[in-house]
C-alpha positions as CSV (number, residue, x, y, z in Angstrom):
1,M,3.0,-10.8,-26.3
2,D,-0.6,-11.9,-26.8
3,A,-2.6,-15.1,-27.8
4,T,-1.5,-15.0,-31.4
5,T,1.9,-13.2,-31.5
6,S,5.2,-14.4,-30.0
7,T,7.8,-11.9,-28.9
8,N,10.6,-14.1,-30.1
9,G,9.1,-14.7,-33.6
10,A,8.9,-18.5,-33.0
11,G,5.1,-18.5,-33.2
12,A,2.7,-18.6,-30.3
13,R,2.0,-21.7,-28.2
14,P,-1.6,-22.9,-27.8
15,R,-3.1,-21.5,-24.7
16,A,-4.8,-23.5,-21.9
17,S,-8.5,-23.3,-22.5
18,G,-11.6,-22.8,-20.4
19,G,-11.3,-24.0,-16.8
20,T,-8.2,-26.2,-17.4
21,P,-5.3,-25.2,-15.1
22,L,-2.3,-24.0,-17.0
23,L,-0.1,-25.8,-14.4
24,E,-1.1,-28.4,-11.9
25,A,1.1,-30.2,-9.3
26,R,-0.6,-33.3,-7.9
27,H,0.6,-35.0,-4.6
28,V,4.2,-34.0,-5.1
29,V,6.7,-35.5,-2.7
30,K,10.4,-34.5,-2.4
31,R,12.8,-35.9,0.1
32,F,16.4,-35.1,0.8
33,G,17.7,-38.1,2.8
34,S,15.5,-38.3,5.9
35,N,14.1,-34.7,5.4
36,T,10.8,-34.3,3.6
37,A,10.8,-30.9,1.9
38,N,7.5,-31.4,0.0
39,D,4.9,-33.8,1.5
40,D,1.8,-34.5,-0.7
41,V,1.8,-31.0,-2.2
42,S,-0.9,-30.1,-4.8
43,L,-1.2,-26.7,-6.6
44,K,-3.2,-25.3,-9.5
45,V,-2.3,-22.2,-11.4
46,M,-4.9,-20.9,-13.9
47,P,-4.2,-18.9,-17.1
48,G,-4.0,-15.1,-16.4
49,E,-3.8,-15.6,-12.6
50,I,-1.4,-13.9,-10.3
51,H,-1.0,-16.7,-7.7
52,A,0.9,-16.2,-4.5
53,L,2.9,-19.0,-2.9
54,L,3.3,-18.2,0.7
55,G,5.0,-19.9,3.7
56,E,7.5,-19.4,6.4
57,N,11.2,-20.3,5.9
58,G,11.7,-24.0,5.4
59,A,8.0,-24.5,4.4
60,G,9.0,-26.1,1.1
61,K,8.3,-23.2,-1.4
62,S,11.7,-23.1,-3.0
63,T,11.8,-26.9,-3.4
64,L,8.4,-26.8,-5.1
65,V,9.2,-24.1,-7.6
66,K,12.5,-25.8,-8.4
67,I,10.5,-28.9,-9.3
68,L,8.1,-26.9,-11.5
69,Y,11.1,-25.2,-13.2
70,G,12.9,-28.5,-13.8
71,A,15.8,-27.9,-11.5
72,L,14.8,-30.8,-9.1
73,Q,12.9,-34.0,-9.7
74,P,10.1,-35.2,-7.4
75,N,10.2,-38.5,-5.6
76,A,6.5,-38.9,-6.2
77,G,3.5,-37.1,-7.7
78,E,3.0,-35.6,-11.1
79,I,3.0,-32.3,-13.0
80,L,0.4,-31.4,-15.5
81,W,0.8,-28.7,-18.2
82,K,-2.5,-27.7,-19.8
83,G,-4.1,-30.9,-18.6
84,R,-1.4,-33.2,-19.9
85,P,1.1,-35.0,-17.6
86,V,4.7,-33.8,-18.3
87,S,8.2,-34.6,-17.1
88,I,10.2,-31.5,-16.7
89,A,13.8,-32.8,-16.6
90,S,15.6,-29.4,-16.8
91,P,15.1,-25.6,-16.8
92,A,15.6,-25.8,-20.6
93,E,12.6,-28.2,-20.9
94,A,10.6,-25.9,-18.6
95,R,11.3,-22.9,-20.9
96,A,10.4,-25.0,-23.9
97,L,7.0,-25.7,-22.4
98,G,6.5,-22.0,-21.6
99,I,7.6,-21.7,-18.0
100,G,10.0,-18.9,-17.2
101,M,11.6,-17.9,-13.9
102,V,12.9,-14.6,-12.6
103,F,15.2,-15.4,-9.6
104,Q,15.8,-13.3,-6.6
105,H,19.5,-13.2,-7.2
106,F,20.3,-12.0,-10.8
107,S,22.4,-14.0,-13.2
108,L,23.9,-11.3,-15.4
109,F,27.4,-10.6,-16.7
110,E,28.3,-7.0,-15.7
111,A,30.9,-6.6,-18.4
112,L,28.4,-7.4,-21.2
113,T,25.7,-5.2,-22.6
114,V,22.0,-5.7,-22.0
115,A,21.6,-7.2,-25.5
116,E,24.6,-9.5,-25.1
117,N,23.2,-10.8,-21.8
118,I,19.8,-11.5,-23.3
119,A,21.4,-13.1,-26.4
120,L,22.9,-15.8,-24.2
121,A,19.3,-17.1,-23.5
122,M,18.2,-16.8,-27.1
123,P,18.3,-19.5,-29.8
124,K,21.5,-19.9,-31.7
125,G,21.7,-17.7,-34.8
126,T,19.8,-14.8,-33.2
127,R,21.2,-11.6,-34.8
128,L,22.3,-9.0,-32.1
129,K,21.0,-6.1,-34.2
130,D,17.5,-7.7,-34.6
131,L,17.5,-8.6,-30.9
132,A,18.4,-5.1,-29.8
133,H,15.4,-3.7,-31.8
134,T,13.1,-6.4,-30.1
135,I,14.4,-5.5,-26.7
136,E,13.7,-1.8,-27.2
137,T,10.1,-2.6,-28.4
138,V,9.2,-5.1,-25.8
139,S,10.7,-3.3,-22.9
140,R,9.0,-0.1,-23.9
141,D,5.6,-1.8,-24.5
142,Y,5.7,-3.3,-21.0
143,G,6.8,-0.2,-19.2
144,L,10.3,-1.6,-18.6
145,P,12.4,0.6,-20.8
146,L,16.0,-0.6,-21.5
147,D,18.9,0.6,-23.6
148,P,20.1,-2.6,-25.3
149,G,23.6,-1.1,-25.7
150,A,24.1,-0.2,-22.0
151,Y,26.5,-2.2,-20.0
152,V,25.0,-4.1,-17.0
153,A,27.7,-2.7,-14.7
154,D,26.2,0.8,-15.3
155,L,22.6,-0.2,-14.5
156,S,20.8,0.3,-11.3
157,V,19.5,-2.8,-9.5
158,G,15.9,-2.0,-10.7
159,E,17.1,-1.8,-14.3
160,R,18.9,-5.1,-13.9
161,Q,15.7,-6.7,-12.8
162,R,14.1,-5.3,-16.0
163,V,16.8,-7.1,-18.0
164,E,15.9,-10.4,-16.2
165,I,12.1,-9.9,-16.8
166,V,12.5,-8.8,-20.5
167,R,14.8,-11.8,-21.1
168,C,12.1,-14.0,-19.7
169,L,9.4,-12.3,-21.8
170,L,11.4,-12.8,-25.0
171,Q,11.2,-16.6,-24.4
172,D,7.4,-16.3,-24.8
173,P,6.4,-17.7,-21.4
174,E,2.8,-18.6,-20.4
175,L,3.8,-18.9,-16.7
176,I,6.4,-16.7,-15.0
177,I,7.7,-17.7,-11.5
178,M,8.9,-14.7,-9.6
179,D,10.9,-15.0,-6.3
180,E,10.8,-12.0,-4.0
181,P,10.7,-9.6,-7.0
182,T,10.4,-6.3,-5.1
183,S,13.1,-6.9,-2.6
184,V,15.6,-4.8,-4.6
185,L,13.2,-2.1,-5.9
186,T,12.4,1.4,-4.8
187,P,8.7,2.0,-4.0
188,Q,8.2,3.7,-7.4
189,E,9.9,0.8,-9.3
190,A,7.7,-1.7,-7.4
191,D,4.6,0.1,-8.4
192,Q,5.7,0.0,-12.0
193,L,6.4,-3.7,-11.7
194,F,2.8,-4.3,-10.4
195,V,1.4,-2.5,-13.5
196,T,3.5,-4.8,-15.7
197,L,2.4,-7.9,-13.9
198,K,-1.3,-7.0,-14.1
199,R,-0.9,-6.3,-17.8
200,L,0.8,-9.7,-18.4
201,A,-2.0,-11.4,-16.4
202,S,-4.7,-9.5,-18.5
203,E,-3.0,-11.0,-21.6
204,G,-3.3,-14.6,-20.3
205,C,0.2,-15.0,-18.8
206,A,0.1,-16.6,-15.3
207,I,2.4,-15.4,-12.5
208,L,3.4,-17.6,-9.6
209,Y,4.5,-15.0,-7.0
210,I,6.7,-15.7,-4.0
211,S,7.0,-12.9,-1.4
212,H,7.2,-12.3,2.3
213,R,5.7,-8.8,1.8
214,L,2.1,-9.6,2.6
215,E,0.7,-6.1,1.8
216,E,1.7,-6.4,-1.8
217,V,0.4,-10.0,-2.0
218,R,-3.0,-8.7,-0.9
219,A,-2.8,-5.9,-3.4
220,I,-2.0,-7.8,-6.6
221,C,-2.6,-11.5,-6.2
222,D,-5.8,-13.3,-7.2
223,H,-5.2,-16.5,-5.2
224,A,-2.8,-17.8,-2.6
225,T,-1.5,-21.2,-1.7
226,V,0.0,-21.4,1.8
227,M,2.6,-23.9,2.8
228,R,3.7,-24.9,6.3
229,R,6.2,-27.6,7.2
230,A,6.3,-29.1,3.7
231,R,2.5,-29.3,3.3
232,V,-0.2,-27.1,1.8
233,V,-2.3,-25.9,4.7
234,A,-4.6,-23.3,3.1
235,E,-6.0,-21.9,-0.2
236,T,-7.4,-18.4,0.0
237,D,-8.2,-15.1,-1.7
238,P,-5.5,-12.8,-0.2
239,G,-7.6,-9.7,-1.0
240,R,-10.1,-10.9,1.6
241,E,-7.5,-11.5,4.2
242,T,-5.5,-9.2,6.4
243,V,-1.7,-9.2,6.8
244,G,-2.3,-10.7,10.2
245,T,-4.5,-13.6,9.1
246,L,-2.1,-14.4,6.2
247,A,0.8,-14.4,8.6
248,R,-1.1,-16.7,11.0
249,L,-1.8,-19.1,8.2
250,M,1.9,-19.2,7.3
251,V,3.3,-19.8,10.8
252,G,0.3,-21.6,12.4
253,A,0.1,-19.1,15.3
254,E,-0.3,-15.4,16.0
255,V,2.7,-13.4,15.0
256,A,3.8,-11.2,17.9
257,E,3.6,-7.5,17.2
258,V,6.9,-5.6,17.4
259,R,6.9,-3.2,20.4
260,R,8.7,0.1,20.0
261,D,8.6,2.9,22.5
262,K,10.2,6.1,21.8
263,G,13.8,6.0,23.1
264,L,15.8,8.8,24.7
265,P,19.1,9.0,22.7
266,G,22.3,9.4,24.7
267,R,25.9,10.0,23.7
268,D,27.3,9.3,20.3
269,R,28.6,5.7,20.1
270,L,29.3,5.2,16.4
271,V,30.6,8.2,14.4
272,L,31.6,8.4,10.8
273,D,33.4,11.6,9.8
274,R,33.6,12.4,6.1
275,L,34.4,8.8,5.3
276,S,35.6,8.3,1.7
277,V,36.7,4.9,0.5
278,P,37.5,3.9,-3.1
279,S,35.9,0.7,-4.2
280,R,38.2,-2.3,-4.4
281,E,36.1,-3.9,-7.1
282,A,36.0,-3.0,-10.8
283,F,32.2,-2.5,-10.7
284,G,31.9,-1.6,-7.0
285,V,30.8,1.7,-5.5
286,S,33.1,4.2,-3.8
287,L,32.0,5.8,-0.6
288,K,32.0,9.6,-0.8
289,D,32.2,11.9,2.2
290,V,29.9,9.8,4.4
291,S,29.1,11.3,7.8
292,L,26.8,9.9,10.4
293,A,26.4,9.6,14.2
294,V,24.5,6.8,15.9
295,R,23.6,7.5,19.5
296,A,23.1,5.2,22.5
297,G,19.5,4.1,22.7
298,E,18.5,4.5,19.1
299,I,18.3,2.6,15.8
300,V,19.4,4.4,12.7
301,A,18.4,2.7,9.4
302,I,20.2,3.2,6.1
303,A,17.8,2.6,3.2
304,G,18.8,2.1,-0.4
305,V,18.6,-0.1,-3.5
306,A,21.2,-2.8,-3.5
307,G,24.5,-2.0,-5.2
308,N,24.7,1.7,-4.0
309,G,27.6,1.2,-1.6
310,Q,26.0,-0.8,1.2
311,S,28.5,-3.7,1.0
312,E,31.4,-1.3,0.9
313,L,30.0,0.6,3.9
314,F,29.5,-2.6,5.9
315,D,33.1,-3.8,5.1
316,V,34.7,-0.6,6.3
317,L,32.5,-0.5,9.4
318,S,33.4,-4.0,10.4
319,G,37.1,-3.6,9.8
320,E,37.3,-5.9,6.8
321,T,38.3,-2.8,4.8
322,S,40.5,-0.2,6.4
323,A,39.5,3.5,6.4
324,P,42.0,6.0,4.9
325,R,42.3,7.7,8.3
326,D,42.0,6.2,11.8
327,D,39.7,9.0,13.0
328,M,37.1,8.6,10.1
329,I,35.4,5.9,12.3
330,R,35.0,6.2,16.1
331,L,33.5,3.7,18.5
332,D,32.7,5.3,21.9
333,G,35.1,8.1,21.1
334,A,38.0,5.9,20.1
335,A,39.4,6.1,16.6
336,V,39.3,2.6,15.0
337,G,39.5,3.3,11.2
338,H,42.7,1.3,11.0
339,H,41.6,-1.4,13.4
340,G,40.6,-4.9,12.3
341,V,37.4,-6.7,13.1
342,N,38.6,-8.4,16.3
343,A,39.9,-5.1,17.7
344,R,36.5,-3.5,17.0
345,R,34.7,-6.5,18.6
346,R,36.9,-6.0,21.7
347,A,35.8,-2.3,21.6
348,G,32.2,-3.5,22.1
349,A,31.0,-3.7,18.5
350,A,29.2,-6.6,16.8
351,F,28.5,-7.1,13.1
352,V,26.0,-9.1,11.1
353,P,26.8,-9.3,7.4
354,E,24.2,-9.5,4.6
355,E,25.4,-13.0,3.4
356,R,24.5,-15.3,6.2
357,L,25.9,-18.5,4.7
358,G,29.6,-18.0,3.8
359,H,30.1,-14.6,5.4
360,G,28.1,-14.8,8.6
361,A,28.6,-18.5,9.1
362,V,30.9,-21.2,7.6
363,P,28.5,-23.7,6.0
364,G,30.4,-26.9,7.0
365,L,31.1,-26.0,10.6
366,R,28.8,-26.7,13.5
367,L,27.0,-23.8,15.2
368,S,29.3,-23.9,18.2
369,E,32.3,-23.7,15.9
370,N,30.8,-20.7,14.3
371,V,30.4,-19.1,17.7
372,V,34.2,-19.6,18.3
373,L,35.0,-17.9,15.0
374,T,33.4,-14.6,16.1
375,R,34.5,-14.7,19.7
376,H,37.9,-16.2,19.9
377,G,39.6,-12.8,19.9
378,T,37.2,-10.9,22.0
379,G,38.4,-11.9,25.5
380,E,35.1,-13.4,26.4
381,G,36.5,-16.8,27.5
382,I,35.5,-18.8,24.5
383,A,39.1,-19.4,23.5
384,S,42.4,-18.8,25.3
385,R,46.0,-19.6,24.6
386,G,45.1,-21.7,21.6
387,F,42.5,-23.8,23.3
388,T,38.7,-23.6,22.7
389,R,36.2,-24.0,25.5
390,V,33.7,-26.3,23.7
391,R,31.2,-26.3,26.5
392,A,31.1,-22.5,26.7
393,A,30.5,-22.3,22.9
394,G,27.8,-24.9,23.1
395,K,26.1,-22.9,25.9
396,V,26.0,-19.9,23.6
397,V,24.2,-22.0,21.0
398,E,21.7,-23.2,23.6
399,D,21.0,-19.7,24.8
400,V,20.6,-18.3,21.2
401,T,18.4,-21.3,20.3
402,G,16.1,-20.5,23.2
403,M,16.1,-16.7,22.8
404,F,15.5,-16.7,19.0
405,D,13.5,-19.9,18.5
406,V,16.2,-21.4,16.2
407,R,14.7,-24.6,14.9
408,K,17.2,-27.4,14.3
409,G,17.1,-31.2,14.1
410,V,20.1,-31.9,16.4
411,P,21.6,-29.8,19.3
412,D,24.7,-28.6,17.3
413,P,24.2,-29.0,13.6
414,E,26.3,-27.7,10.7
415,A,25.2,-24.2,9.7
416,R,24.2,-25.3,6.2
417,S,21.6,-27.7,7.5
418,L,19.5,-24.9,8.9
419,S,16.8,-23.2,6.7
420,G,17.6,-19.6,5.7
421,G,15.3,-18.0,8.3
422,N,16.6,-20.2,11.1
423,L,20.3,-19.5,10.2
424,Q,19.5,-15.8,10.1
425,K,18.0,-15.9,13.6
426,F,21.1,-17.8,14.8
427,V,23.6,-15.3,13.2
428,V,21.7,-12.3,14.5
429,G,21.2,-13.9,17.9
430,R,24.9,-14.9,18.2
431,E,25.8,-11.2,18.1
432,V,22.9,-9.8,20.2
433,H,23.8,-12.4,22.8
434,R,27.0,-10.6,23.4
435,S,25.1,-7.5,24.5
436,P,27.3,-5.3,22.3
437,G,27.4,-1.5,22.8
438,I,27.3,-1.0,19.0
439,L,25.5,-3.4,16.5
440,V,25.9,-3.0,12.8
441,V,23.6,-5.4,10.9
442,A,23.0,-5.6,7.1
443,Q,19.6,-6.9,5.8
444,P,18.6,-8.3,9.2
445,T,15.4,-10.1,7.9
446,W,16.4,-10.7,4.3
447,G,14.1,-13.5,3.0
448,V,12.7,-14.5,6.4
449,D,9.1,-15.1,7.3
450,A,6.9,-12.9,9.4
451,G,7.5,-14.7,12.6
452,A,11.3,-14.8,12.3
453,A,11.3,-11.1,11.2
454,A,9.3,-10.1,14.3
455,V,11.8,-11.9,16.6
456,I,14.8,-10.3,15.0
457,R,13.3,-6.8,14.9
458,Q,12.2,-6.9,18.5
459,A,15.7,-8.0,19.6
460,M,17.3,-5.1,17.8
461,I,14.8,-2.6,19.4
462,D,15.4,-4.1,22.9
463,L,19.2,-3.9,22.4
464,A,18.9,-0.2,21.5
465,R,16.6,0.6,24.3
466,G,19.1,-1.0,26.6
467,G,21.6,1.6,25.6
468,A,23.3,0.2,22.5
469,A,23.7,2.1,19.2
470,V,22.2,0.1,16.4
471,L,22.8,0.7,12.7
472,V,20.6,-1.2,10.3
473,I,21.4,-1.4,6.6
474,S,18.2,-2.5,4.8
475,Q,16.3,-2.5,1.5
476,D,13.0,-3.4,3.3
477,L,11.0,-0.2,3.9
478,D,8.4,-2.0,6.0
479,E,11.3,-3.1,8.3
480,I,12.8,0.4,8.3
481,F,9.7,2.1,9.4
482,E,9.0,-0.6,12.0
483,V,12.3,-0.3,13.8
484,A,14.1,3.0,12.9
485,D,14.2,6.2,15.0
486,R,16.1,8.0,12.2
487,I,16.5,7.1,8.5
488,A,19.3,8.0,6.1
489,V,19.4,6.9,2.4
490,I,22.5,5.7,0.5
491,S,22.7,6.3,-3.3
492,R,25.8,5.7,-5.4
493,G,28.1,6.0,-2.4
494,H,26.5,9.2,-1.0
495,L,24.6,9.2,2.3
496,S,21.8,11.6,3.0
497,P,21.4,13.2,6.4
498,A,19.7,11.0,9.0
499,T,16.2,12.3,9.5
500,D,13.6,11.5,12.1
501,A,11.6,8.5,10.9
502,A,8.3,10.2,11.6
503,A,9.2,13.0,9.1
504,M,10.0,10.6,6.3
505,T,7.6,9.0,3.7
506,R,8.1,6.1,1.3
507,E,7.9,8.6,-1.6
508,T,10.7,10.8,-0.1
509,I,12.9,7.7,0.5
510,G,12.2,6.5,-3.0
511,L,13.3,9.8,-4.5
512,L,16.5,9.8,-2.4
513,M,17.1,6.2,-3.5
514,A,16.9,7.3,-7.1
515,G,19.7,9.8,-6.6
516,G,18.5,12.5,-4.2
517,A,21.1,11.5,-1.6
518,E,23.8,12.7,-3.9
519,K,22.4,16.2,-3.9
520,T,21.8,16.4,-0.2
521,G,25.3,15.3,0.9
522,G,26.3,13.5,4.1
523,G,25.3,14.4,7.6
524,A,24.5,13.1,11.0
């Protein structure tokens, strides 16, 4: 893909010239009822620029890029493409202009091949054989090698992201919007992605890059626009900033550092003994001989690229899936492999699933009602003999709001009205508030800003240092190294032995993510 040759054979578009911005948003306003998501937002993206869009959760980033991609329409303001005002009424019109987007959550059909998935986004009449050859050529040239005949179900998450990127490239974009692109990658895959993005930029393609990982923003981005509370508050060169100053621009205050003293581990509180569970899904991952012990006073983190058995492991730990034998899972010495989630909660365990809206909280229920859902069977006095103590549930909401700085417009709103980061703080806080003896939490700071992440991580550390056993399942290596005392890696349903965090490196974890865990076998 260059200034004269199109990857899809349709002919190259004229490039923006000189100092003309490729894309410009001027004074954009977007309201949802009484809530203003974008308030007089202006943004310029130049050709060949890797431009970061930063901001805390609820700052308005997602709304803005949806407007730029045609998925939402602004209430006021205008969009200019190569200096000309345009109306982008749909994603199809955005793609026709030359704007592509790689979403954080993939939209691929697992039962189809790579070529068949990409063909769905190509013009009618595209021959599959010709497309397969183009996929091989383009993916190889950009360091994203793909087998066009491979089924998506058999691909790693990193390879699936390659499919999304190559599909975008074949539409000949001049601007690619990328939303949290490294959140599902190993360190080695992320490094290769950065090489690809820099090459695209050198060829004149602009990248609008959304990420909460500020070190990578500093490393690869030429410019950053920072949003806070629906407005643009800063423009900066991220390479001249520190992670701390970028975080301060995002949240408007100093971000508290996470404090972690070395704990003194006590007795085993959560034990997995040769846990093997076949997947219930056609394209799921079976757990194979997983063994692990998490002790009082420590945090054990399980690293891994998404889709390697994390969801299956969480489900069997929480009791949503039953273990083959009762003694394969023990909580404080008691066999609970055949117990359901409420019985495990009564045994002192708490669980925070990866999907906060729909699994961790019911979207249409108020926060107090969501408290009832996780505590009605625990004997904590929230519900008894078919009656709910509304005032007690409301008090939990008040406590969690204060402890975790949950920002909400009314005292007891519906869960879906909260921003992603604030809902995550509520879901984690609701479980930490119980002071459980064992906490299992999946992706605790997925997609949350630096301030919210610090609050959640500190709460997990404090809980562990108070004597709880905390098991964290995470894809975020920065998070893992910040909170974990020991680290294990899951790969294709196998778990590596948990090793002292001080003895682990990113490179070692990356190799285990890529399949090394299968060779090492399970262990405590």
